mmCIF file of the C-alpha atoms, coordinates in Angstrom:
data_MODEL
# 
_entry.id   MODEL 
# 
loop_
_atom_site.group_PDB 
_atom_site.id 
_atom_site.type_symbol 
_atom_site.label_atom_id 
_atom_site.label_alt_id 
_atom_site.label_comp_id 
_atom_site.label_asym_id 
_atom_site.label_entity_id 
_atom_site.label_seq_id 
_atom_site.pdbx_PDB_ins_code 
_atom_site.Cartn_x 
_atom_site.Cartn_y 
_atom_site.Cartn_z 
_atom_site.occupancy 
_atom_site.B_iso_or_equiv 
_atom_site.pdbx_formal_charge 
_atom_site.auth_seq_id 
_atom_site.auth_comp_id 
_atom_site.auth_asym_id 
_atom_site.auth_atom_id 
_atom_site.pdbx_PDB_model_num 
ATOM 1  C CA . MET A 1 1  ? 25.867 45.232 -25.136 1.00 0.00 ? 1  MET A CA 1 
ATOM 2  C CA . SER A 1 2  ? 24.836 47.523 -27.967 1.00 0.00 ? 2  SER A CA 1 
ATOM 3  C CA . ARG A 1 3  ? 26.583 50.679 -28.985 1.00 0.00 ? 3  ARG A CA 1 
ATOM 4  C CA . SER A 1 4  ? 25.346 53.994 -27.586 1.00 0.00 ? 4  SER A CA 1 
ATOM 5  C CA . SER A 1 5  ? 22.541 55.534 -29.638 1.00 0.00 ? 5  SER A CA 1 
ATOM 6  C CA . LYS A 1 6  ? 24.321 58.863 -29.279 1.00 0.00 ? 6  LYS A CA 1 
ATOM 7  C CA . LYS A 1 7  ? 27.339 57.482 -31.182 1.00 0.00 ? 7  LYS A CA 1 
ATOM 8  C CA . GLY A 1 8  ? 25.359 55.665 -33.856 1.00 0.00 ? 8  GLY A CA 1 
ATOM 9  C CA . PRO A 1 9  ? 26.183 52.344 -35.535 1.00 0.00 ? 9  PRO A CA 1 
ATOM 10 C CA . TYR A 1 10 ? 29.782 51.423 -36.386 1.00 0.00 ? 10 TYR A CA 1 
ATOM 11 C CA . ILE A 1 11 ? 30.330 51.131 -40.122 1.00 0.00 ? 11 ILE A CA 1 
ATOM 12 C CA . ASP A 1 12 ? 33.756 50.220 -41.502 1.00 0.00 ? 12 ASP A CA 1 
ATOM 13 C CA . GLU A 1 13 ? 34.813 52.844 -44.073 1.00 0.00 ? 13 GLU A CA 1 
ATOM 14 C CA . LYS A 1 14 ? 36.982 50.425 -46.085 1.00 0.00 ? 14 LYS A CA 1 
ATOM 15 C CA . LEU A 1 15 ? 34.103 47.974 -46.341 1.00 0.00 ? 15 LEU A CA 1 
ATOM 16 C CA . LEU A 1 16 ? 31.747 50.686 -47.622 1.00 0.00 ? 16 LEU A CA 1 
ATOM 17 C CA . GLU A 1 17 ? 34.299 51.686 -50.283 1.00 0.00 ? 17 GLU A CA 1 
ATOM 18 C CA . LYS A 1 18 ? 34.552 48.059 -51.450 1.00 0.00 ? 18 LYS A CA 1 
ATOM 19 C CA . VAL A 1 19 ? 30.751 47.791 -51.588 1.00 0.00 ? 19 VAL A CA 1 
ATOM 20 C CA . LYS A 1 20 ? 30.468 50.940 -53.717 1.00 0.00 ? 20 LYS A CA 1 
ATOM 21 C CA . LYS A 1 21 ? 33.132 49.706 -56.166 1.00 0.00 ? 21 LYS A CA 1 
ATOM 22 C CA . THR A 1 22 ? 31.583 46.281 -56.832 1.00 0.00 ? 22 THR A CA 1 
ATOM 23 C CA . ASP A 1 23 ? 28.431 45.253 -58.688 1.00 0.00 ? 23 ASP A CA 1 
ATOM 24 C CA . PRO A 1 24 ? 25.602 43.943 -56.447 1.00 0.00 ? 24 PRO A CA 1 
ATOM 25 C CA . ASP A 1 25 ? 24.426 41.396 -59.028 1.00 0.00 ? 25 ASP A CA 1 
ATOM 26 C CA . GLY A 1 26 ? 27.934 40.053 -59.614 1.00 0.00 ? 26 GLY A CA 1 
ATOM 27 C CA . LYS A 1 27 ? 29.293 36.881 -58.070 1.00 0.00 ? 27 LYS A CA 1 
ATOM 28 C CA . ASP A 1 28 ? 32.238 38.704 -56.498 1.00 0.00 ? 28 ASP A CA 1 
ATOM 29 C CA . VAL A 1 29 ? 32.779 38.085 -52.781 1.00 0.00 ? 29 VAL A CA 1 
ATOM 30 C CA . ILE A 1 30 ? 33.884 41.075 -50.709 1.00 0.00 ? 30 ILE A CA 1 
ATOM 31 C CA . LYS A 1 31 ? 36.283 39.784 -48.037 1.00 0.00 ? 31 LYS A CA 1 
ATOM 32 C CA . THR A 1 32 ? 36.295 41.532 -44.673 1.00 0.00 ? 32 THR A CA 1 
ATOM 33 C CA . TRP A 1 33 ? 37.754 41.010 -41.229 1.00 0.00 ? 33 TRP A CA 1 
ATOM 34 C CA . SER A 1 34 ? 35.426 43.589 -39.659 1.00 0.00 ? 34 SER A CA 1 
ATOM 35 C CA . ARG A 1 35 ? 32.946 41.430 -37.726 1.00 0.00 ? 35 ARG A CA 1 
ATOM 36 C CA . ARG A 1 36 ? 31.798 44.414 -35.656 1.00 0.00 ? 36 ARG A CA 1 
ATOM 37 C CA . ALA A 1 37 ? 30.558 46.429 -38.647 1.00 0.00 ? 37 ALA A CA 1 
ATOM 38 C CA . THR A 1 38 ? 26.811 47.050 -38.791 1.00 0.00 ? 38 THR A CA 1 
ATOM 39 C CA . ILE A 1 39 ? 24.940 45.971 -41.930 1.00 0.00 ? 39 ILE A CA 1 
ATOM 40 C CA . THR A 1 40 ? 23.512 48.982 -43.786 1.00 0.00 ? 40 THR A CA 1 
ATOM 41 C CA . PRO A 1 41 ? 20.847 49.174 -46.530 1.00 0.00 ? 41 PRO A CA 1 
ATOM 42 C CA . GLU A 1 42 ? 23.594 49.838 -49.123 1.00 0.00 ? 42 GLU A CA 1 
ATOM 43 C CA . MET A 1 43 ? 24.919 46.286 -48.562 1.00 0.00 ? 43 MET A CA 1 
ATOM 44 C CA . ILE A 1 44 ? 21.695 44.489 -49.557 1.00 0.00 ? 44 ILE A CA 1 
ATOM 45 C CA . GLY A 1 45 ? 22.278 41.974 -52.350 1.00 0.00 ? 45 GLY A CA 1 
ATOM 46 C CA . TYR A 1 46 ? 26.050 41.666 -51.911 1.00 0.00 ? 46 TYR A CA 1 
ATOM 47 C CA . ASN A 1 47 ? 28.072 38.558 -51.029 1.00 0.00 ? 47 ASN A CA 1 
ATOM 48 C CA . ILE A 1 48 ? 30.390 39.360 -48.145 1.00 0.00 ? 48 ILE A CA 1 
ATOM 49 C CA . GLY A 1 49 ? 33.044 36.948 -46.869 1.00 0.00 ? 49 GLY A CA 1 
ATOM 50 C CA . VAL A 1 50 ? 33.197 37.428 -43.080 1.00 0.00 ? 50 VAL A CA 1 
ATOM 51 C CA . TYR A 1 51 ? 36.304 36.064 -41.334 1.00 0.00 ? 51 TYR A CA 1 
ATOM 52 C CA . ASN A 1 52 ? 35.621 33.708 -38.417 1.00 0.00 ? 52 ASN A CA 1 
ATOM 53 C CA . GLY A 1 53 ? 39.216 33.219 -37.260 1.00 0.00 ? 53 GLY A CA 1 
ATOM 54 C CA . LYS A 1 54 ? 39.977 30.387 -39.671 1.00 0.00 ? 54 LYS A CA 1 
ATOM 55 C CA . GLU A 1 55 ? 38.281 31.108 -42.996 1.00 0.00 ? 55 GLU A CA 1 
ATOM 56 C CA . HIS A 1 56 ? 35.910 33.507 -44.725 1.00 0.00 ? 56 HIS A CA 1 
ATOM 57 C CA . ILE A 1 57 ? 32.233 32.503 -44.491 1.00 0.00 ? 57 ILE A CA 1 
ATOM 58 C CA . ASN A 1 58 ? 30.122 33.758 -47.412 1.00 0.00 ? 58 ASN A CA 1 
ATOM 59 C CA . VAL A 1 59 ? 27.095 35.755 -46.282 1.00 0.00 ? 59 VAL A CA 1 
ATOM 60 C CA . GLN A 1 60 ? 24.376 36.864 -48.724 1.00 0.00 ? 60 GLN A CA 1 
ATOM 61 C CA . ILE A 1 61 ? 22.997 40.142 -47.334 1.00 0.00 ? 61 ILE A CA 1 
ATOM 62 C CA . SER A 1 62 ? 19.183 40.490 -47.292 1.00 0.00 ? 62 SER A CA 1 
ATOM 63 C CA . GLU A 1 63 ? 16.735 43.086 -45.971 1.00 0.00 ? 63 GLU A CA 1 
ATOM 64 C CA . GLU A 1 64 ? 16.146 41.249 -42.690 1.00 0.00 ? 64 GLU A CA 1 
ATOM 65 C CA . MET A 1 65 ? 19.848 41.562 -41.786 1.00 0.00 ? 65 MET A CA 1 
ATOM 66 C CA . VAL A 1 66 ? 19.948 45.377 -41.777 1.00 0.00 ? 66 VAL A CA 1 
ATOM 67 C CA . GLY A 1 67 ? 20.915 46.658 -38.334 1.00 0.00 ? 67 GLY A CA 1 
ATOM 68 C CA . HIS A 1 68 ? 22.672 43.454 -37.268 1.00 0.00 ? 68 HIS A CA 1 
ATOM 69 C CA . LEU A 1 69 ? 26.437 42.942 -37.077 1.00 0.00 ? 69 LEU A CA 1 
ATOM 70 C CA . LEU A 1 70 ? 28.351 40.951 -39.695 1.00 0.00 ? 70 LEU A CA 1 
ATOM 71 C CA . GLY A 1 71 ? 29.821 38.705 -37.014 1.00 0.00 ? 71 GLY A CA 1 
ATOM 72 C CA . GLU A 1 72 ? 26.387 37.384 -36.071 1.00 0.00 ? 72 GLU A CA 1 
ATOM 73 C CA . PHE A 1 73 ? 26.216 35.455 -39.364 1.00 0.00 ? 73 PHE A CA 1 
ATOM 74 C CA . SER A 1 74 ? 29.695 33.913 -39.177 1.00 0.00 ? 74 SER A CA 1 
ATOM 75 C CA . PRO A 1 75 ? 30.003 31.599 -36.134 1.00 0.00 ? 75 PRO A CA 1 
ATOM 76 C CA . THR A 1 76 ? 33.466 31.288 -34.606 1.00 0.00 ? 76 THR A CA 1 
ATOM 77 C CA . LYS A 1 77 ? 32.901 28.051 -32.692 1.00 0.00 ? 77 LYS A CA 1 
ATOM 78 C CA . LYS A 1 78 ? 31.836 24.692 -34.083 1.00 0.00 ? 78 LYS A CA 1 
ATOM 79 C CA . PHE A 1 79 ? 29.254 22.793 -32.000 1.00 0.00 ? 79 PHE A CA 1 
ATOM 80 C CA . ILE A 1 80 ? 30.009 19.085 -32.088 1.00 0.00 ? 80 ILE A CA 1 
ATOM 81 C CA . ARG A 1 81 ? 27.434 17.475 -29.763 1.00 0.00 ? 81 ARG A CA 1 
ATOM 82 C CA . HIS A 1 82 ? 26.479 16.810 -26.172 1.00 0.00 ? 82 HIS A CA 1 
ATOM 83 C CA . GLY A 1 83 ? 26.468 13.498 -24.428 1.00 0.00 ? 83 GLY A CA 1 
ATOM 84 C CA . GLY A 1 84 ? 28.703 10.507 -24.021 1.00 0.00 ? 84 GLY A CA 1 
ATOM 85 C CA . LYS A 1 85 ? 27.830 6.820  -23.883 1.00 0.00 ? 85 LYS A CA 1 
ATOM 86 C CA . MET A 1 86 ? 24.045 7.378  -23.919 1.00 0.00 ? 86 MET A CA 1 
ATOM 87 C CA . GLN A 1 87 ? 24.279 9.744  -26.883 1.00 0.00 ? 87 GLN A CA 1 
ATOM 88 C CA . ARG A 1 88 ? 26.235 7.176  -28.922 1.00 0.00 ? 88 ARG A CA 1 
ATOM 89 C CA . GLN A 1 89 ? 23.544 4.538  -28.222 1.00 0.00 ? 89 GLN A CA 1 
ATOM 90 C CA . ILE A 1 90 ? 20.795 6.897  -29.368 1.00 0.00 ? 90 ILE A CA 1 
ATOM 91 C CA . GLU A 1 91 ? 22.699 7.676  -32.579 1.00 0.00 ? 91 GLU A CA 1 
ATOM 92 C CA . LYS A 1 92 ? 23.244 3.965  -33.323 1.00 0.00 ? 92 LYS A CA 1 
ATOM 93 C CA . LYS A 1 93 ? 19.473 3.357  -33.163 1.00 0.00 ? 93 LYS A CA 1 
ATOM 94 C CA . LYS A 1 94 ? 18.890 6.021  -35.815 1.00 0.00 ? 94 LYS A CA 1 
# 
């Protein structure tokens, strides 16, 4: 469920400070644990390492991502596959 429009988007203050201090064209990765922070236009062009519970996933911020949450681009669960015996037979044929 989205945040109330009356409150506005949640933006982590520490993350914004880190973004302002670094160079957007640089190869530096800004590490953050704030998956709930909303992506703002100031973050475009930066590499942000979003924590997924195990490691930091590098996310290159682009214009299409503005308004989304950082956690949407760093999956927390790894999908292995569906199926059992039939699935193994199908994979052997390939």
